[in-house]
One Martini backbone bead per residue (centre of mass of N, CA, C, O) as a GRO file, in nm:
protein
  175
    1UNK     BB    1  -2.730   4.368  -5.075
    2UNK     BB    2  -2.641   4.198  -4.827
    3UNK     BB    3  -2.540   4.437  -4.654
    4UNK     BB    4  -2.815   4.580  -4.630
    5UNK     BB    5  -2.965   4.350  -4.485
    6UNK     BB    6  -2.774   4.324  -4.244
    7UNK     BB    7  -2.811   4.614  -4.141
    8UNK     BB    8  -3.118   4.601  -4.100
    9UNK     BB    9  -3.107   4.369  -3.898
   10UNK     BB   10  -2.925   4.504  -3.689
   11UNK     BB   11  -3.117   4.746  -3.637
   12UNK     BB   12  -3.359   4.576  -3.542
   13UNK     BB   13  -3.221   4.438  -3.306
   14UNK     BB   14  -3.135   4.696  -3.160
   15UNK     BB   15  -3.422   4.802  -3.119
   16UNK     BB   16  -3.533   4.564  -2.955
   17UNK     BB   17  -3.318   4.568  -2.729
   18UNK     BB   18  -3.360   4.863  -2.644
   19UNK     BB   19  -3.661   4.836  -2.568
   20UNK     BB   20  -3.626   4.610  -2.356
   21UNK     BB   21  -3.430   4.759  -2.172
   22UNK     BB   22  -3.617   5.000  -2.116
   23UNK     BB   23  -3.851   4.844  -1.991
   24UNK     BB   24  -3.686   4.730  -1.756
   25UNK     BB   25  -3.596   5.003  -1.636
   26UNK     BB   26  -3.882   5.112  -1.584
   27UNK     BB   27  -3.974   4.889  -1.390
   28UNK     BB   28  -3.732   4.885  -1.192
   29UNK     BB   29  -3.748   5.188  -1.110
   30UNK     BB   30  -4.018   5.167  -0.949
   31UNK     BB   31  -3.871   5.001  -0.718
   32UNK     BB   32  -3.597   5.153  -0.658
   33UNK     BB   33  -3.711   5.438  -0.559
   34UNK     BB   34  -3.798   5.292  -0.269
   35UNK     BB   35  -3.528   5.286  -0.163
   36UNK     BB   36  -3.488   5.398   0.123
   37UNK     BB   37  -3.628   5.536   0.368
   38UNK     BB   38  -3.600   5.890   0.348
   39UNK     BB   39  -3.444   5.858   0.080
   40UNK     BB   40  -3.265   5.910  -0.247
   41UNK     BB   41  -3.108   5.651  -0.333
   42UNK     BB   42  -3.301   5.505  -0.530
   43UNK     BB   43  -3.326   5.736  -0.732
   44UNK     BB   44  -3.026   5.750  -0.799
   45UNK     BB   45  -2.995   5.457  -0.898
   46UNK     BB   46  -3.204   5.474  -1.128
   47UNK     BB   47  -3.067   5.711  -1.286
   48UNK     BB   48  -2.793   5.569  -1.326
   49UNK     BB   49  -2.903   5.326  -1.479
   50UNK     BB   50  -3.025   5.488  -1.711
   51UNK     BB   51  -2.769   5.638  -1.801
   52UNK     BB   52  -2.597   5.390  -1.861
   53UNK     BB   53  -2.791   5.261  -2.070
   54UNK     BB   54  -2.801   5.504  -2.263
   55UNK     BB   55  -2.501   5.515  -2.332
   56UNK     BB   56  -2.476   5.225  -2.428
   57UNK     BB   57  -2.681   5.236  -2.665
   58UNK     BB   58  -2.551   5.473  -2.814
   59UNK     BB   59  -2.266   5.345  -2.847
   60UNK     BB   60  -2.348   5.072  -2.984
   61UNK     BB   61  -2.612   5.185  -3.202
   62UNK     BB   62  -2.728   5.444  -3.157
   63UNK     BB   63  -3.040   5.551  -3.259
   64UNK     BB   64  -3.147   5.252  -3.307
   65UNK     BB   65  -3.146   5.214  -2.975
   66UNK     BB   66  -3.213   5.478  -2.817
   67UNK     BB   67  -3.506   5.541  -2.889
   68UNK     BB   68  -3.629   5.267  -2.796
   69UNK     BB   69  -3.527   5.292  -2.509
   70UNK     BB   70  -3.693   5.541  -2.426
   71UNK     BB   71  -3.969   5.421  -2.505
   72UNK     BB   72  -3.945   5.173  -2.317
   73UNK     BB   73  -3.926   5.335  -2.056
   74UNK     BB   74  -4.200   5.473  -2.083
   75UNK     BB   75  -4.360   5.207  -2.091
   76UNK     BB   76  -4.267   5.103  -1.812
   77UNK     BB   77  -4.374   5.339  -1.646
   78UNK     BB   78  -4.669   5.321  -1.742
   79UNK     BB   79  -4.717   5.034  -1.647
   80UNK     BB   80  -4.649   5.093  -1.339
   81UNK     BB   81  -4.881   5.320  -1.317
   82UNK     BB   82  -5.154   5.159  -1.457
   83UNK     BB   83  -5.099   4.883  -1.356
   84UNK     BB   84  -5.294   4.660  -1.167
   85UNK     BB   85  -5.307   4.473  -0.848
   86UNK     BB   86  -5.592   4.519  -0.784
   87UNK     BB   87  -5.535   4.800  -0.561
   88UNK     BB   88  -5.246   4.821  -0.666
   89UNK     BB   89  -4.985   5.059  -0.714
   90UNK     BB   90  -4.661   5.078  -0.811
   91UNK     BB   91  -4.682   5.399  -0.927
   92UNK     BB   92  -4.730   5.655  -0.756
   93UNK     BB   93  -4.819   6.002  -0.768
   94UNK     BB   94  -4.550   6.142  -0.643
   95UNK     BB   95  -4.261   6.295  -0.581
   96UNK     BB   96  -4.072   6.061  -0.665
   97UNK     BB   97  -4.209   5.992  -0.938
   98UNK     BB   98  -4.174   6.273  -1.063
   99UNK     BB   99  -3.865   6.277  -1.051
  100UNK     BB  100  -3.826   6.027  -1.224
  101UNK     BB  101  -3.960   6.134  -1.480
  102UNK     BB  102  -3.788   6.393  -1.509
  103UNK     BB  103  -3.509   6.255  -1.500
  104UNK     BB  104  -3.543   6.086  -1.755
  105UNK     BB  105  -3.584   6.323  -1.948
  106UNK     BB  106  -3.318   6.470  -1.892
  107UNK     BB  107  -3.117   6.238  -1.947
  108UNK     BB  108  -3.208   6.176  -2.236
  109UNK     BB  109  -3.133   6.460  -2.348
  110UNK     BB  110  -2.838   6.462  -2.273
  111UNK     BB  111  -2.757   6.205  -2.432
  112UNK     BB  112  -2.866   6.297  -2.712
  113UNK     BB  113  -2.661   6.574  -2.701
  114UNK     BB  114  -2.416   6.436  -2.734
  115UNK     BB  115  -2.143   6.400  -2.891
  116UNK     BB  116  -2.065   6.195  -3.155
  117UNK     BB  117  -1.750   6.162  -3.107
  118UNK     BB  118  -1.777   5.995  -2.836
  119UNK     BB  119  -1.903   5.735  -3.026
  120UNK     BB  120  -1.673   5.699  -3.211
  121UNK     BB  121  -1.496   5.492  -3.427
  122UNK     BB  122  -1.145   5.457  -3.424
  123UNK     BB  123  -0.910   5.386  -3.667
  124UNK     BB  124  -0.598   5.332  -3.677
  125UNK     BB  125  -0.316   5.449  -3.830
  126UNK     BB  126  -0.032   5.281  -3.935
  127UNK     BB  127   0.135   5.550  -4.042
  128UNK     BB  128   0.129   5.677  -3.781
  129UNK     BB  129   0.272   5.817  -3.531
  130UNK     BB  130   0.367   5.764  -3.230
  131UNK     BB  131   0.374   5.924  -2.936
  132UNK     BB  132   0.669   5.837  -2.842
  133UNK     BB  133   0.808   5.920  -3.112
  134UNK     BB  134   0.722   6.225  -3.107
  135UNK     BB  135   0.869   6.288  -2.827
  136UNK     BB  136   1.119   6.224  -2.975
  137UNK     BB  137   1.381   6.356  -3.098
  138UNK     BB  138   1.380   6.238  -3.417
  139UNK     BB  139   1.158   6.058  -3.458
  140UNK     BB  140   1.007   5.770  -3.572
  141UNK     BB  141   0.735   5.609  -3.721
  142UNK     BB  142   0.896   5.367  -3.624
  143UNK     BB  143   0.926   5.143  -3.403
  144UNK     BB  144   1.267   5.124  -3.295
  145UNK     BB  145   1.348   5.392  -3.454
  146UNK     BB  146   1.599   5.591  -3.363
  147UNK     BB  147   1.632   5.809  -3.141
  148UNK     BB  148   1.634   5.663  -2.803
  149UNK     BB  149   1.707   5.381  -2.860
  150UNK     BB  150   1.851   5.241  -2.573
  151UNK     BB  151   1.799   5.483  -2.418
  152UNK     BB  152   1.721   5.729  -2.163
  153UNK     BB  153   1.431   5.884  -2.304
  154UNK     BB  154   1.132   5.743  -2.222
  155UNK     BB  155   1.086   5.521  -2.396
  156UNK     BB  156   0.969   5.202  -2.412
  157UNK     BB  157   1.246   5.087  -2.538
  158UNK     BB  158   1.440   5.198  -2.293
  159UNK     BB  159   1.384   4.960  -2.130
  160UNK     BB  160   1.559   4.772  -1.887
  161UNK     BB  161   1.555   4.442  -1.856
  162UNK     BB  162   1.612   4.196  -1.664
  163UNK     BB  163   1.774   3.921  -1.648
  164UNK     BB  164   1.730   3.595  -1.642
  165UNK     BB  165   1.804   3.348  -1.460
  166UNK     BB  166   2.013   3.070  -1.466
  167UNK     BB  167   1.911   2.752  -1.381
  168UNK     BB  168   1.769   2.547  -1.137
  169UNK     BB  169   1.681   2.806  -0.942
  170UNK     BB  170   1.501   2.978  -1.173
  171UNK     BB  171   1.246   2.856  -1.128
  172UNK     BB  172   0.920   2.865  -1.097
  173UNK     BB  173   0.725   2.839  -0.850
  174UNK     BB  174   0.486   2.630  -0.732
  175UNK     BB  175   0.142   2.661  -0.600
   0.00000   0.00000   0.00000
């Protein structure tokens, strides 16, 4: 019962943090897309920031943070488009803002449909042979055992490190 409550609390916190991050990205994107007059550098920076944050939230907490992140971004964009300060509109509906809105929708869908295995956490099996042991003919599942150890077979154990000199002159100089 306690594990279920802890998981529900973790999912709720992830959803709140994802929504807050999305809202921040949506508001910040409205300002960043105007960077560099005459160029689309600001638009590219805003879309890269959104894509990075979207992948981060999906990898960190899965759909429990990703969906609120996208909804928070939409709320941030809507806030910057419709909330006015006097007669100023932060996000006027021009070509750049339309590309920003469409780009957010496209990037959100691309990230949503990325394979789940790209975000899965894999815990290595301690009994599985290591890659360098499998590469050595007749290699053993235990590191440091079997043919090739101590020989120049290319395995990490085969590296011969030089002996450290001994004596008063061998101390590491202090900087």
